[in-house]
C-alpha positions in Angstrom: -12.9 13.5 -25.1 -11.8 14.6 -21.6 -15.3 16.1 -21.1 -16.8 12.7 -21.9 -14.7 11.1 -19.2 -16.0 13.6 -16.7 -19.6 13.1 -17.8 -19.2 9.3 -17.5 -17.8 9.8 -14.0 -20.6 12.1 -12.9 -23.3 9.8 -14.4 -21.7 6.8 -12.7 -21.6 8.6 -9.3 -25.2 9.6 -9.8 -26.2 6.0 -10.5 -24.5 5.0 -7.3 -26.3 7.5 -5.2 -29.6 6.4 -6.8 -28.9 2.7 -6.3 -32.1 2.0 -4.4 -34.3 4.0 -6.8 -32.8 2.4 -9.9 -32.9 -1.1 -8.4 -29.3 -1.6 -9.6 -26.5 -2.7 -7.3 -23.9 0.1 -6.9 -21.0 -2.1 -8.1 -22.5 -2.2 -11.6 -22.2 1.6 -12.4 -18.8 1.7 -10.5 -17.3 -1.0 -12.7 -19.0 0.5 -15.8 -17.6 4.0 -15.3 -14.2 2.5 -14.6 -14.1 0.5 -17.9 -15.7 3.2 -20.0 -13.4 6.0 -18.7 -10.2 4.1 -19.5 -11.7 3.0 -22.8 -12.3 6.6 -23.8 -8.7 7.5 -22.8 -7.4 4.7 -25.0 -9.7 5.3 -28.0 -9.2 9.0 -27.9 -5.5 8.7 -27.6 -5.6 11.1 -24.7 -2.3 12.0 -23.1 -1.9 10.7 -19.5 0.3 12.2 -16.9 1.9 11.5 -13.5 2.7 14.2 -11.0 6.4 15.2 -10.6 6.3 16.0 -6.8 9.7 17.7 -6.9 8.9 20.3 -9.6 5.1 20.3 -8.9 4.1 19.7 -12.5 2.5 17.1 -14.7 4.8 14.9 -16.8 3.6 12.7 -19.7 3.5 9.0 -19.2 2.5 5.9 -21.2 -1.0 4.5 -20.9 0.0 1.0 -20.1 2.5 2.1 -17.5 0.2 4.4 -15.6 -2.7 1.9 -15.8 -0.5 -0.7 -14.2 0.7 1.9 -11.6 -2.9 2.7 -10.5 -4.0 -0.9 -10.7 -1.1 -1.8 -8.4 -2.0 0.9 -5.9 -5.6 -0.2 -6.0 -4.7 -3.8 -5.6 -2.7 -3.0 -2.4 -5.9 -1.6 -0.9 -8.1 -4.4 -2.1 -5.7 -7.2 -0.9 -5.4 -5.4 2.5 -9.2 -5.2 2.7 -9.6 -8.9 1.7 -7.1 -9.9 4.4 -8.8 -7.8 7.1 -12.3 -9.1 6.1 -11.1 -12.7 6.2 -9.6 -12.4 9.7 -12.8 -10.8 10.9 -14.8 -13.7 9.3 -12.5 -16.3 11.0 -13.1 -14.6 14.3 -16.8 -14.7 13.7 -16.5 -18.4 12.7 -15.4 -19.1 16.2 -18.1 -16.8 17.7 -15.3 -14.5 18.9 -17.5 -11.4 18.7 -20.0 -13.1 21.0 -17.3 -12.8 23.7 -17.5 -9.0 23.3 -21.2 -9.1 23.2 -21.3 -10.7 26.6 -19.6 -7.6 28.0 -22.5 -5.4 26.9 -24.7 -5.5 29.9 -27.1 -2.7 29.0 -30.2 -2.4 26.8 -30.1 1.5 27.0 -29.7 3.0 23.5 -27.9 6.0 24.8 -25.3 3.9 26.7 -24.9 1.6 23.7 -24.3 4.7 21.5 -21.5 5.9 23.7 -20.0 2.4 24.0 -19.9 1.9 20.2 -18.7 5.4 19.5 -15.8 5.1 22.0 -14.9 1.7 20.7 -15.0 2.9 17.1 -12.8 5.9 18.0 -10.2 3.8 19.7 -10.2 0.7 17.5 -10.0 2.8 14.3 -6.8 4.4 15.5 -5.3 1.0 16.0 -6.6 -1.3 13.3 -7.8 1.5 10.8 -11.3 3.0 10.4 -12.3 0.4 7.8 -11.6 -2.7 9.8 -13.0 -1.1 13.0 -16.3 -0.4 11.2 -16.4 -4.1 9.9 -15.8 -5.4 13.5 -18.3 -3.1 15.2 -21.1 -3.6 12.7 -20.6 -7.3 13.0 -21.1 -7.0 16.7 -24.1 -4.8 16.1 -25.8 -7.6 14.2 -25.3 -9.9 17.1 -26.8 -7.5 19.7 -29.6 -5.4 18.0 -32.6 -7.0 16.4 -34.3 -4.1 14.8 -32.7 -3.0 11.6 -33.9 0.7 11.9 -32.0 0.9 15.2 -28.9 -0.7 13.7 -28.9 1.9 10.9 -28.7 4.8 13.4 -25.9 3.1 15.3 -24.0 2.3 12.1 -24.2 5.9 11.0 -22.6 7.1 14.3 -20.0 4.3 14.1 -18.9 5.7 10.7 -18.5 9.2 12.1 -16.6 7.9 15.2 -14.4 5.6 13.1 -13.4 8.3 10.7 -12.7 10.7 13.6 -10.5 8.1 15.3 -8.6 7.4 12.1 -7.7 11.0 11.5 -5.3 11.4 14.5 -3.4 8.2 14.0 -0.8 7.6 11.3 -2.2 4.1 10.7 -5.9 5.0 11.2 -6.8 6.2 7.7 -5.2 5.7 4.3 -4.8 9.5 3.7 -3.2 10.1 7.1 -0.8 7.2 6.3 0.0 8.8 3.0 1.0 12.0 4.7 3.0 10.0 7.3 4.8 7.9 4.8 5.5 11.1 2.7 7.3 12.7 5.6 4.7 15.5 5.8 3.7 14.7 9.4 5.3 13.0 12.4 3.5 10.7 14.8 3.8 12.7 17.9 2.9 16.1 16.4 0.0 14.5 14.5 -1.4 13.2 17.8 -0.6 16.5 19.6 -2.6 18.6 17.1 -5.4 16.3 16.0 -6.3 14.1 19.0 -8.6 16.7 20.7 -10.2 18.0 17.5 -10.8 14.4 16.4 -12.2 13.5 19.8 -14.7 16.4 19.6 -15.6 15.4 16.1 -16.8 12.1 17.6 -18.2 13.4 21.0 -20.3 16.3 19.7 -22.3 14.2 17.1 -22.8 11.4 19.7 -23.9 14.0 22.3 -26.4 15.6 19.9 -27.6 12.2 18.7 -28.2 11.0 22.3 -30.9 13.7 22.5 -32.8 12.4 19.4 -35.9 10.3 19.6 -34.1 7.5 17.8 -31.9 6.9 20.9 -34.6 7.1 23.5 -35.6 3.9 25.4 -34.1 0.5 25.2 -33.2 -1.8 22.3 -34.8 -5.1 21.4 -32.0 -7.6 21.6 -31.5 -10.7 19.5 -31.9 -14.1 21.0 -28.6 -15.9 21.3 -28.6 -18.1 18.2 -24.8 -18.7 17.9 -24.2 -22.3 17.1 -22.2 -23.8 20.0 -22.1 -20.4 21.8 -18.8 -19.1 23.3 -16.2 -21.7 24.1 -12.6 -21.7 25.0 -11.5 -20.9 21.5 -13.8 -17.9 21.0 -11.8 -15.5 23.1 -8.5 -16.9 22.0 -9.4 -16.3 18.3 -10.8 -12.8 19.1 -7.6 -11.7 20.8 -5.4 -13.4 18.3 -7.3 -11.9 15.3 -7.3 -8.4 16.6 -3.7 -8.7 17.7 -2.8 -9.9 14.2 -4.4 -6.8 12.7 -2.6 -4.5 15.2 0.7 -6.2 14.2 0.4 -5.0 10.6 1.7 -1.4 11.2 4.5 -2.8 13.4 5.5 -5.1 10.5 5.4 -2.2 8.1 7.6 0.0 10.4 10.2 -2.7 10.8 10.3 -4.0 7.2 9.2 -0.8 5.3 7.0 -3.1 3.2 3.5 -2.2 2.1 0.7 -2.9 4.7 -0.9 -5.6 2.7 2.2 -7.8 3.0 1.9 -7.7 6.8 -1.8 -8.3 6.5 -1.2 -11.5 4.5 1.3 -12.7 7.2 -1.2 -12.0 9.9 -3.9 -13.8 7.9 -1.6 -16.8 7.5 -0.9 -17.0 11.3 -4.5 -16.7 12.2 -5.5 -19.3 9.6 -3.0 -21.8 11.0 -4.5 -21.5 14.5 -8.0 -21.5 13.1 -7.4 -24.8 11.3 -5.8 -26.3 14.4 -8.6 -25.3 16.7 -11.2 -26.3 14.1 -9.7 -29.8 13.9 -9.7 -30.0 17.7 -13.4 -29.0 17.7 -14.2 -31.7 15.1 -12.3 -34.4 17.0 -14.3 -33.6 20.1 -17.5 -34.4 18.1 -16.0 -37.7 16.9 -16.0 -36.6 13.2 -13.4 -38.4 11.0 -10.8 -35.7 10.1 -10.5 -37.2 6.6 -14.2 -37.2 5.9 -16.1 -34.7 3.7 -17.8 -33.4 6.8 -14.5 -32.3 8.2 -13.5 -30.6 5.0 -16.7 -28.5 5.0 -15.7 -27.2 8.4 -12.5 -25.4 7.2 -12.7 -22.0 8.8 -10.6 -20.4 6.1 -12.9 -21.6 3.3 -15.9 -20.6 5.3 -14.4 -17.1 6.0 -13.5 -16.5 2.3 -17.1 -17.4 1.3 -18.4 -14.8 3.7 -16.4 -11.9 2.3 -18.4 -9.0 0.9 -17.2 -9.5 -2.7 -19.6 -6.9 -4.1 -17.9 -4.3 -1.8 -14.4 -5.4 -3.1 -15.6 -4.9 -6.8 -17.2 -1.6 -5.9 -13.9 -0.4 -4.5 -12.1 -1.6 -7.6 -14.5 0.4 -9.8 -14.4 3.6 -7.8 -10.7 3.8 -7.2 -9.8 3.0 -10.8 -12.4 5.5 -12.1 -10.9 8.2 -9.9 -7.5 7.1 -11.1 -8.6 7.9 -14.7 -9.4 11.5 -13.7 -6.1 11.7 -11.9 -4.1 10.4 -14.8 -5.6 13.0 -17.2 -4.5 15.7 -14.8 -8.0 16.8 -14.1 -7.7 16.6 -10.3 -4.3 18.2 -10.2 -5.4 21.1 -12.5 -8.6 21.6 -10.4 -6.5 21.9 -7.2 -4.2 24.4 -9.0 -7.1 26.5 -10.0 -8.4 26.5 -6.4 -4.9 27.5 -5.3 -4.8 30.4 -7.7 -8.3 31.5 -6.8 -7.8 31.3 -3.0 -4.1 31.7 -2.0 -2.8 28.9 0.2 -0.5 29.1 3.2 2.2 31.6 2.5 5.8 31.9 3.5 4.9 34.4 6.2 2.6 32.7 8.7 0.3 35.6 9.2 -3.2 35.3 10.4 -4.7 36.4 7.1 -3.0 33.7 5.1 -4.0 31.1 7.7 -7.6 32.0 7.4 -7.6 31.8 3.6 -5.8 28.4 3.9 -8.3 27.2 6.4 -11.2 27.9 4.0 -9.5 25.9 1.2 -8.6 22.9 3.3 -12.2 22.8 4.8 -13.5 22.8 1.2 -11.2 19.9 0.5 -12.8 18.1 3.5 -16.3 18.7 2.1 -15.1 17.6 -1.4 -13.8 14.4 0.1 -17.4 13.4 0.9 -18.0 13.3 -2.9 -14.6 12.7 -4.5 -12.3 10.0 -3.1 -10.0 11.6 -0.5 -7.0 9.6 -1.6 -6.4 11.5 -4.9 -7.2 14.8 -3.2 -4.5 14.3 -0.6 -2.2 13.0 -3.3 -2.7 16.2 -5.3 -2.1 18.3 -2.2 1.2 16.5 -1.5 2.3 17.3 -5.0 1.1 20.9 -5.0 2.3 22.3 -1.7 5.9 22.4 -0.5 5.3 23.3 3.2 7.8 21.8 5.6 7.2 18.7 7.7 4.6 19.2 10.5 3.3 22.4 9.0 -0.2 23.2 10.2 -1.3 22.8 6.7 -0.6 19.1 6.6 -2.2 18.5 10.0 -5.4 20.3 8.9 -5.4 18.3 5.6 -5.1 15.1 7.6 -8.1 16.1 9.7 -10.3 17.4 6.9 -9.7 14.5 4.5 -10.1 12.0 7.3 -13.3 13.3 8.8 -15.0 15.2 5.9 -15.9 11.9 4.2 -18.4 11.2 7.0 -20.8 13.7 5.6 -21.9 11.3 2.8 -22.2 7.5 3.1 -20.0 7.1 0.0 -17.5 9.6 1.2 -15.2 7.2 3.1 -14.2 3.5 3.1 -15.9 3.1 6.5 -19.1 4.5 5.0 -19.0 2.4 1.9 -18.5 -0.8 4.0 -21.3 0.2 6.4 -23.5 0.9 3.3 -22.8 -2.6 2.0 -23.1 -4.5 5.2 -26.4 -2.9 6.4 -27.7 -1.8 3.0 -27.9 1.8 4.1 -29.8 4.0 1.7 -27.8 7.0 0.4 -30.7 9.5 1.0 -31.5 8.1 4.5 -27.9 8.8 5.5 -28.0 12.2 3.9 -31.2 13.1 5.9 -30.4 11.5 9.2 -26.7 11.4 9.7 -25.0 13.9 7.4 -25.9 17.0 9.5 -24.5 15.3 12.6 -21.2 14.6 10.7 -21.1 18.2 9.5 -21.5 19.5 13.1 -18.7 17.3 14.3 -16.5 18.3 11.4 -16.9 22.0 12.0 -16.4 21.8 15.8 -13.2 19.8 15.3 -12.0 22.2 12.6 -12.6 25.3 14.8 -10.9 23.5 17.7 -7.8 22.7 15.5 -7.5 26.4 14.5 -7.6 27.4 18.2 -5.1 24.8 19.2 -2.8 25.8 16.4 -2.7 29.4 17.6 -1.7 28.4 21.2 0.6 25.5 20.7 
């Protein structure tokens, strides 16, 4: 029966990659393989497990308990995502991103490439790679008219956002896992990973700037924003982004999950949005109690603009991977890899380091296909290296940047795929090799820095 679960997962992933060929939205196979996988576990009375991180072994668990556990972890991500998307939509409601667009004074594709790459790298470290991708692709839509041009820029934004998220404890969910699990500290994470992550962004952008796709100038959209930029646009832009930046501060102070802080931030932004929206309506002499005023609620408008298919897709993917994890398949796979290729030993000699590097780089490549969250979770349970061991830093880098090699390999990629309808094979042909170059250059740089620091 376990083999059937694996087959369902493989077929589901294959259907996702062939979305455009099959003419079936990717959320359908994602939800299908989630439901079928857990149904097979239940009907087959398969034993489910949870990882005992202290004794590094699997322990039996009850199906209902472990299902609720994984659903809870998935819900944390989805609620966080809904909050971030809603804030972004509220900013857009007030034409906040048009304020940023006004600062872009160039039509040069190469200059725009560097502007968006640097913005993605910096923003992802502050507001996480997923939210940074949503913000920048939203801006892209307001600047670049030609969809083919936007696809190239979106692909490089994914690479830059994932690179930026790798060196920050709040920039990527896997790095946050290592940080919360006391495997890495903030200062050492930045010390060892900032330069490798920077090169992981710079090198692909440098190579891409030489490609024909980035030659010449872009065809810009005409300014069609209703009402244009007013006094509230910049206020809501800065308020919205500040509210998102506040989330990790809230988590540090309260030790509550990030989605709680995101809901607080959303509530604050929504209050100001309603006040400013009412002020706008009063200026146009619309009765605040009328139906017309009700239809102008920024919160309702923002919620209707959320990419619900992307939310359901995340639900399906994360819960399907959770089924494999609960059966111990991912944990056993990692153990087999550990037995085949020895990991970092107690003696930090160069031979063991080289072997360990190969395994961690393979984990990075695997994260482009398999969700990096369970991979990192399995590594935390498997290895007992001390805090700030080079192993943990390299896992943070590989898991964070390796997902860029496939469009479905990271949350940033999945969101970009949904927002711009990026074809899986187009990304594989045009962008994946750039991501691979950046990944390898950053990995080699990390190995060098580890030997001298």
